[in-house]
C-alpha positions in Angstrom: -20.9 51.9 20.2 -18.7 48.9 20.4 -15.5 49.4 22.4 -12.5 49.6 19.9 -14.0 47.0 17.6 -14.6 47.0 13.7 -16.4 44.6 11.5 -13.8 42.1 10.1 -12.5 42.6 6.5 -14.1 39.7 4.5 -10.6 39.4 2.8 -8.9 38.7 6.3 -11.4 35.9 6.8 -9.5 32.9 5.1 -11.3 30.1 3.7 -11.1 26.8 5.3 -10.8 24.0 2.4 -13.8 21.5 3.1 -16.1 24.1 4.4 -19.0 26.2 2.5 -21.3 28.8 4.1 -24.6 30.0 2.8 -26.9 32.8 4.0 -30.4 33.9 3.1 -33.4 35.9 4.3 -36.0 33.3 5.7 -38.1 35.9 7.6 -37.7 33.9 10.9 -38.7 36.7 13.0 -38.4 40.1 11.0 -38.6 40.3 7.0 -35.6 41.6 5.0 -32.8 40.4 7.2 -30.3 37.6 6.9 -31.4 35.1 9.5 -30.7 31.6 8.2 -27.1 30.3 7.7 -25.9 27.0 6.7 -22.5 25.5 6.9 -21.5 22.4 4.8 -18.8 20.0 5.4 -16.9 17.7 3.3 -17.0 14.0 3.9 -14.5 13.0 6.7 -14.8 16.3 8.7 -14.7 15.9 12.4 -16.7 18.2 14.8 -16.9 18.6 18.4 -18.8 21.0 20.5 -19.5 22.5 24.0 -22.7 23.8 25.1 -24.7 25.8 27.8 -25.0 24.4 31.3 -28.2 26.0 31.8 -30.4 23.2 32.7 -33.3 24.7 30.6 -31.4 24.2 27.4 -33.1 24.8 24.1 -34.3 22.0 21.7 -31.4 22.6 19.1 -28.6 22.1 21.9 -30.6 18.8 23.1 -30.2 17.6 19.5 -26.8 18.8 18.9 -25.7 16.8 22.0 -27.6 13.8 20.8 -26.1 13.8 17.3 -22.6 14.5 18.3 -22.9 11.6 20.9 -24.0 9.1 18.3 -20.5 9.9 16.4 -22.4 10.7 13.4 -20.4 11.8 10.5 -21.7 15.5 10.6 -22.2 17.0 7.3 -24.1 20.4 7.9 -25.0 23.0 10.5 -28.1 24.9 10.2 -28.5 28.3 12.2 -31.2 30.5 12.5 -31.5 33.8 14.2 -34.8 35.6 15.8 -36.2 32.6 17.5 -34.3 30.5 20.1 -36.6 27.5 20.1 -36.0 27.4 23.9 -38.7 26.6 26.3 -40.8 25.3 23.6 -41.1 21.6 25.0 -41.8 18.7 22.9 -43.1 20.7 19.9 -39.5 22.5 19.9 -37.9 19.1 19.8 -40.1 18.2 16.8 -39.4 21.2 14.9 -35.9 21.1 15.6 -35.8 17.6 14.1 -37.8 18.7 11.1 -35.1 21.3 10.2 -32.5 18.5 10.4 -34.9 16.5 8.2 -35.2 19.1 5.6 -31.6 19.8 5.5 -30.6 16.2 5.4 -33.1 15.7 2.4 -31.4 18.5 0.3 -27.9 17.0 1.0 -29.0 13.6 0.6 -27.7 12.7 4.1 -29.1 11.4 7.4 -30.7 13.9 9.9 -28.2 12.8 12.5 -25.6 14.4 10.0 -27.1 17.7 10.6 -26.5 20.1 13.7 -29.2 22.7 14.3 -28.5 26.0 16.1 -31.1 29.0 17.2 -30.7 32.2 18.8 -33.3 34.7 19.6 -36.6 35.0 21.6 -37.2 32.5 24.0 -40.4 30.6 24.3 -41.8 31.4 20.8 -42.8 28.5 18.5 -40.1 28.0 15.8 -41.5 28.8 12.1 -39.9 26.0 10.9 -41.9 26.1 7.5 -40.1 29.3 6.7 -36.7 27.9 7.7 -37.3 24.7 5.3 -38.6 27.1 2.7 -35.3 29.1 3.0 -32.8 26.3 2.9 -32.5 25.8 -0.7 -31.5 29.4 -1.2 -29.2 29.1 1.7 -27.4 26.4 0.0 -27.4 28.0 -3.3 -25.4 30.7 -1.6 -23.0 28.1 -0.3 -19.4 29.2 -1.0 -16.1 29.1 0.7 -15.5 32.9 1.1 -18.6 33.6 2.6 -17.4 33.8 6.4 -17.9 37.7 6.7 -21.5 37.2 5.6 -22.1 34.4 7.8 -20.9 36.2 10.8 -23.8 39.0 9.8 -26.3 36.2 9.4 -26.0 35.0 12.9 -26.4 38.5 14.7 -29.1 39.1 17.1 -28.8 42.2 19.2 -25.1 42.5 18.1 -24.0 45.8 16.5 -21.1 44.3 14.6 -20.4 41.0 13.1 -17.5 39.2 14.7 -14.8 37.1 12.9 -11.2 36.2 13.1 -8.7 34.1 11.1 -5.2 32.8 11.4 -2.6 30.6 9.4 0.2 28.7 10.8 2.8 26.3 9.4 2.3 22.7 10.6 5.2 20.1 9.3 5.7 22.6 6.4 2.1 23.0 5.5 -0.1 26.1 5.8 -3.0 25.5 8.1 -6.0 27.7 8.3 -8.2 28.5 11.3 -11.2 30.8 10.8 -14.2 31.5 13.0 -17.3 33.5 13.9 -19.3 34.4 16.7 -22.3 36.2 17.8 -23.5 37.8 21.4 -23.9 40.7 23.1 -26.1 40.2 25.9 -27.3 37.4 28.2 -23.7 36.7 28.4 -22.1 34.7 31.4 -20.2 31.5 31.1 -20.7 27.9 30.6 -21.5 29.3 28.0 -22.8 32.7 27.2 -25.6 33.7 24.8 -23.3 33.1 22.1 -22.7 31.1 19.2 -19.3 30.3 17.9 -17.9 28.3 15.1 -14.2 27.7 14.3 -13.0 25.6 11.6 -9.7 24.4 10.4 -8.3 22.2 7.8 -5.6 20.6 10.1 -5.4 16.8 9.9 -6.2 16.0 13.5 -7.5 12.8 14.9 -11.3 13.2 15.6 -11.0 11.8 19.2 -8.6 15.0 19.9 -11.4 17.4 18.9 -13.3 17.4 22.1 -10.5 17.9 24.5 -9.2 20.8 22.2 -12.7 22.5 21.9 -13.1 22.4 25.7 -9.9 23.9 26.4 -10.2 26.4 23.9 -13.7 27.5 25.4 -12.0 27.5 28.9 -9.5 29.9 27.8 -12.0 32.3 26.1 -15.6 32.0 26.0 -15.8 30.7 29.4 -13.6 33.6 30.5 -16.3 36.5 29.4 -19.3 38.0 30.9 -21.4 40.7 30.5 -24.5 40.7 32.5 -24.2 37.3 34.5 -27.1 35.5 32.9 -26.3 32.2 31.5 -28.5 31.6 28.4 -30.2 28.4 27.0 -28.7 28.0 23.7 -25.1 28.9 24.0 -23.0 26.6 21.7 -19.4 26.6 20.7 -18.4 24.2 17.9 -14.8 23.0 16.4 -14.5 21.9 13.0 -11.7 20.0 11.5 -11.9 19.2 7.7 -8.6 17.4 8.0 -7.6 18.2 4.4 -4.3 19.9 5.1 -1.5 17.6 3.7 0.4 17.2 6.9 0.8 13.9 8.7 -2.3 13.2 11.0 -2.0 14.8 14.5 -2.7 11.6 17.1 -1.5 13.1 20.1 -2.0 16.4 22.0 1.5 16.2 23.3 2.9 16.7 19.9 4.7 19.7 18.6 2.2 19.9 15.8 -0.8 19.8 18.2 0.7 22.6 20.4 1.0 25.1 17.5 -2.5 24.2 16.5 -3.6 24.6 20.3 -2.1 28.1 20.6 -3.5 29.1 17.3 -7.2 27.9 18.2 -7.1 29.6 21.6 -5.7 32.9 19.9 -8.6 33.0 17.5 -11.2 31.8 20.1 -10.2 34.7 22.4 -10.3 37.3 19.7 -13.8 36.0 19.0 -14.9 36.0 22.7 -13.4 39.4 23.5 -15.3 40.7 20.4 -18.4 39.9 22.2 -17.7 41.8 25.3 -16.4 44.8 23.1 -20.0 44.6 21.6 -21.7 44.2 24.9 -25.1 45.5 25.0 -24.6 49.3 26.0 -21.1 48.7 26.7 -18.7 51.8 26.8 -15.7 50.1 28.4 -13.6 46.8 27.8 -12.4 45.8 31.3 -9.6 43.0 32.0 -9.7 41.4 35.2 -6.9 39.4 36.4 -6.9 37.8 39.8 -3.4 36.5 40.8 -1.8 35.0 44.2 -4.5 32.4 44.5 -3.9 28.9 45.7 -5.7 27.6 42.7 -7.4 29.0 39.4 -10.6 28.1 40.8 -10.5 30.5 43.5 -9.0 33.2 41.4 -12.1 32.8 39.1 -14.5 33.3 41.9 -13.1 36.5 42.8 -12.5 37.6 39.1 -16.2 37.0 38.5 -17.5 38.4 41.5 -16.1 41.7 40.6 -17.1 41.2 36.8 -20.7 40.4 38.0 -21.1 43.3 40.3 -23.7 45.9 39.3 -22.0 48.3 41.6 -18.7 47.8 40.4 -19.9 47.8 36.6 -22.1 51.1 37.1 -18.9 52.8 38.8 -16.9 52.1 35.6 -19.5 53.4 33.4 -19.6 56.7 35.2 -15.7 57.0 35.5 -16.1 57.0 39.3 -13.0 55.4 41.1 -15.4 54.1 43.8 -12.7 51.2 44.2 -13.9 49.9 47.6 -16.7 48.1 45.3 -14.1 46.0 43.9 -12.7 44.9 47.2 -16.1 44.2 48.5 -17.0 41.8 45.5 -13.5 39.9 46.5 -14.6 39.5 49.9 -18.0 38.0 49.2 -16.7 35.6 46.3 -16.6 32.5 48.5 -12.9 32.2 49.5 -13.8 31.4 53.2 -10.3 31.8 54.8 -9.3 34.9 52.6 -7.0 37.1 54.6 -7.9 40.7 53.6 -4.5 42.1 54.9 -2.8 40.2 52.2 -4.8 41.8 49.4 -3.0 43.9 46.7 -5.0 46.0 44.0 -3.7 47.8 40.7 -6.0 49.7 38.3 -3.8 49.7 35.1 -0.5 51.0 36.4 -2.0 52.7 39.7 -1.4 50.8 42.8 -4.6 51.3 44.9 -4.5 48.9 47.5 -1.7 47.5 49.6 -2.0 45.1 52.6 -5.7 45.1 52.3 -5.9 49.1 52.7 -5.7 52.2 50.7 -2.3 52.7 49.5 -0.8 55.8 51.2 0.7 57.0 47.8 -2.8 56.4 45.9 -4.3 59.8 44.7 -8.0 59.5 43.4 -7.3 61.6 40.4 -5.0 58.9 39.3 -7.7 56.3 39.6 -10.2 58.6 37.7 -7.6 58.9 34.8 -7.7 55.0 34.4 -11.5 55.0 34.8 -11.9 57.4 31.9 -10.3 55.1 29.5 -12.1 53.0 27.0 -9.9 49.9 27.9 -9.0 49.4 31.6 -7.3 46.7 33.6 -7.9 45.5 37.1 -5.3 43.4 38.9 -6.0 41.7 42.3 -3.4 39.6 44.2 -4.9 37.5 46.9 -1.5 36.9 48.7 -2.3 33.0 48.9 -0.3 31.2 46.3 1.0 31.3 42.4 -2.2 30.8 40.6 -4.0 33.3 38.4 -6.8 33.7 35.9 -8.3 36.5 33.7 -11.7 37.4 32.9 -13.1 39.9 30.3 -16.2 41.9 30.9 -17.6 45.6 30.2 -19.6 48.2 32.0 -23.1 48.6 32.6 -24.7 51.4 31.1 -28.5 53.1 30.9 -28.4 51.6 27.0 -28.0 47.9 28.7 -31.5 48.4 30.3 -33.2 50.2 27.2 -32.0 47.4 24.8 -33.1 44.7 27.0 -36.5 46.4 27.8 -37.2 46.8 24.1 -35.8 43.6 22.8 -39.0 41.9 21.6 -40.5 45.1 20.0 
């Protein structure tokens, strides 16, 4: 069961002027399920993205990078579930290109103006004929208020669709930000087995989108982990249709840019945290803050060491306050000159460790009380400086093994 997560109310996902979404059942892997989504964009829209750092990346990731690098006027996105088109070699690239060609013909645009995305089983041939056959129905379904259905259409092992939306005022004009994401397993940053799409009608200079999407990703999707596996297909895309009536934002230092930046990060964090809350087999949502570092990088080393530790994660599943496992993870995180005698650690409001050792006032029943909660905070102070960072993760349960053992059946 997801941890304190519900499906988004369709009425709460505001349409973004210039964006339409259509969904259909193409039978990519299984019949009678929504598995093909198209997103169409009005001319003049700007698009930027960040993608997996896995060197064994999927064919659609390669094409997305290629099309975005060409500064094409992106007019459509095509997303299929059920098949990742990864580990498919040259044939996978050919099939991804066929998808773009088919969509381009229907829209009377060039194939380079289409971005393809796939998610699902790795090393299986993409049934591009089924995708091509489904595109007309997906386009016929395209409408501005289809965000909630699209959130369902991009799911794989997710148990719930994930969406978030926010409206802000920029120079007296209402600007909308709406996004959807998917992911539940094979989640570890740079990026995760996730797809994320965030759209706004803000009138922003296209050149500013790449730094904005990179910053938003680093504050959200690159701060989550479920199982430490970096996928082949991860993609996070930011779309700006530029249809809002305010003056163009042409500097990230401007007040308008800061309003937009904060709102984008807020929505991206909601989408990222929803992935962790819906982690495969998850029963607990865990926030890990490491502070007192010399820089953010070493704080992240310690935070991810805790978040990736199977011993830590299984202890949280069992509500067992075996908290020495957290200290051990900090110790092997790779901070070579770490002074263990300066470490402080809290579990929510419970002060567990002081000066590198067990706090004399700590009682195990207090630790167990916190461990039984569905939402838990870990705070570690390294005692080395003023930097800090936060990572979101979940516990590791029996169900995680079962879900992944049975994934292809």
